[in-house]
C-alpha positions as CSV (number, residue, x, y, z in Angstrom):
1,M,215.0,110.0,20.9
2,T,212.9,111.0,23.7
3,R,210.1,108.6,25.2
4,K,207.3,110.8,23.7
5,G,209.2,110.6,20.2
6,R,209.4,106.9,20.3
7,R,205.6,106.5,21.4
8,L,204.5,108.8,18.6
9,T,206.8,106.6,16.2
10,L,205.1,103.3,17.3
11,I,201.4,105.2,17.0
12,A,202.4,106.0,13.5
13,S,203.6,102.8,12.5
14,A,200.7,100.8,14.2
15,L,198.2,103.4,12.2
16,S,200.3,102.8,8.9
17,V,200.1,98.9,9.3
18,I,196.3,99.2,9.7
19,A,195.8,101.2,6.9
20,I,197.3,98.9,4.6
21,A,195.7,96.0,5.9
22,V,192.3,97.5,5.4
23,G,193.5,98.7,2.1
24,L,194.1,95.2,1.0
25,G,190.9,93.7,2.7
26,L,189.0,96.0,0.5
27,Y,191.0,95.1,-2.6
28,A,190.5,91.3,-2.0
29,M,186.9,91.9,-1.9
30,K,186.2,94.3,-4.8
31,D,185.5,91.1,-7.0
32,G,183.1,89.3,-4.0
33,V,180.8,92.6,-4.4
34,V,177.6,91.7,-6.3
35,F,175.3,94.8,-7.2
36,F,171.5,94.5,-7.8
37,V,170.2,95.7,-11.1
38,T,166.8,95.9,-12.8
39,P,166.3,94.4,-16.3
40,T,166.4,98.2,-17.5
41,E,169.4,99.3,-15.7
42,L,171.1,96.4,-17.2
43,A,170.2,97.3,-20.6
44,A,171.4,100.9,-20.1
45,K,174.8,99.6,-18.5
46,T,175.8,96.7,-20.7
47,M,178.6,98.5,-22.7
48,E,180.1,99.9,-19.5
49,M,180.2,96.4,-18.0
50,R,183.3,94.3,-17.6
51,P,182.9,91.1,-19.2
52,N,181.3,88.2,-17.1
53,A,181.0,91.1,-14.0
54,R,178.8,89.1,-11.3
55,M,175.4,90.9,-10.7
56,R,172.0,90.2,-9.5
57,I,169.2,90.9,-11.4
58,G,165.5,91.0,-10.3
59,G,162.0,91.6,-11.5
60,L,158.9,89.4,-12.2
61,V,159.1,86.2,-14.2
62,L,157.6,86.9,-17.5
63,P,154.4,84.8,-18.0
64,G,154.8,82.3,-20.8
65,S,158.7,82.6,-20.9
66,V,159.7,79.5,-18.8
67,V,160.9,76.9,-21.1
68,K,162.3,73.8,-19.3
69,D,165.1,71.5,-21.4
70,G,165.3,68.2,-19.2
71,D,165.4,68.2,-15.4
72,R,167.8,70.9,-14.4
73,H,168.3,73.2,-17.3
74,V,165.5,76.3,-17.3
75,A,165.3,79.1,-19.4
76,F,162.9,82.2,-18.6
77,A,162.8,86.0,-18.9
78,I,162.9,88.6,-16.0
79,T,161.0,91.9,-16.7
80,D,160.4,95.1,-14.7
81,N,157.4,95.7,-17.1
82,Q,159.7,98.0,-19.2
83,T,162.7,95.7,-20.2
84,E,163.2,92.1,-20.5
85,V,166.0,90.0,-19.9
86,K,166.4,86.4,-20.9
87,V,167.8,84.2,-18.4
88,T,169.4,80.4,-18.1
89,Y,169.7,78.5,-15.3
90,T,171.1,74.8,-14.8
91,G,170.2,73.2,-11.2
92,L,167.0,72.9,-9.0
93,L,164.4,75.9,-9.0
94,P,163.1,77.1,-5.6
95,D,159.7,75.6,-5.0
96,L,158.1,78.9,-5.1
97,F,159.4,79.7,-8.5
98,R,156.6,80.5,-11.0
99,E,155.5,82.9,-13.8
100,G,154.4,86.4,-12.7
101,Q,156.2,86.5,-9.3
102,G,159.2,88.0,-7.9
103,V,162.6,86.7,-8.3
104,V,166.3,87.6,-8.0
105,A,168.9,85.8,-10.0
106,E,172.7,85.9,-9.4
107,G,175.2,85.2,-12.2
108,A,176.8,87.2,-15.1
109,L,175.6,88.4,-18.5
110,V,177.3,86.4,-21.3
111,G,176.7,87.0,-25.0
112,G,173.5,89.1,-24.0
113,V,171.8,86.3,-22.1
114,F,172.0,86.3,-18.3
115,Q,173.6,83.1,-16.9
116,A,172.3,82.4,-13.6
117,D,174.0,80.3,-10.9
118,I,171.6,80.9,-8.1
119,V,167.7,81.9,-8.3
120,L,166.1,83.2,-5.5
121,A,162.0,83.4,-5.3
122,K,159.9,85.1,-2.7
123,H,159.1,82.9,0.2
124,D,155.4,83.9,1.0
125,E,152.6,86.3,-0.9
126,K,153.8,89.6,1.0
127,Y,157.8,89.1,0.5
128,M,159.4,91.1,-2.5
129,P,162.9,92.1,-2.5
130,R,163.3,95.7,-1.4
131,E,165.4,96.8,-4.7
132,V,162.5,95.0,-7.0
133,A,159.7,96.5,-5.1
134,D,161.1,100.0,-5.3
135,S,161.5,99.5,-8.9
136,L,158.0,98.6,-9.3
137,K,157.1,101.3,-7.4
138,K,158.8,103.9,-9.3
139,Q,157.2,102.6,-12.4
140,G,153.3,102.6,-10.5
141,V,152.7,98.9,-10.9
142,W,153.3,98.0,-6.9
143,H,150.0,98.2,-5.2
144,E,148.9,97.8,-1.5
145,D,145.8,95.5,-1.3
146,G,143.1,95.9,1.4
147,Q,145.1,93.8,4.0
148,G,148.2,95.5,3.7
149,A,149.9,93.2,1.5
150,K,151.9,94.3,-1.5
151,T,151.3,92.9,-4.8
152,A,152.7,93.7,-8.0
153,Q,150.0,94.6,-11.0
154,P,151.0,94.2,-14.8
């Protein structure tokens, strides 16, 4: 084998090892990927989803839906003004969590109820997750006020 042939063999071997490593890395991360959905998208995809698939759901906390059971267990509904999804959460809620505000919950849909293990609330009056804001803009309920702040109107 010539020097050129050995070099080509070495390069081909290195590329194949790198390709296998990348493939194994992507395969290992597939369960770590968490997709964002709105309540309407969740309702449409419920039959296609694998059981206990992790996801993020975002929207507005439905006014009048927050029910606290003890110190740490809370049930509420998230809406995108078209569809509502019941959510249960056990833990401490963020200080800025309240009815009518934007929220993102991460967890899994179990028996028609979204069981969240992480709840994120907006951090000031100008913030809302981009996916939630885009969904509300599509529905025509996202408005800019006179000072440039964005607000959701029911």
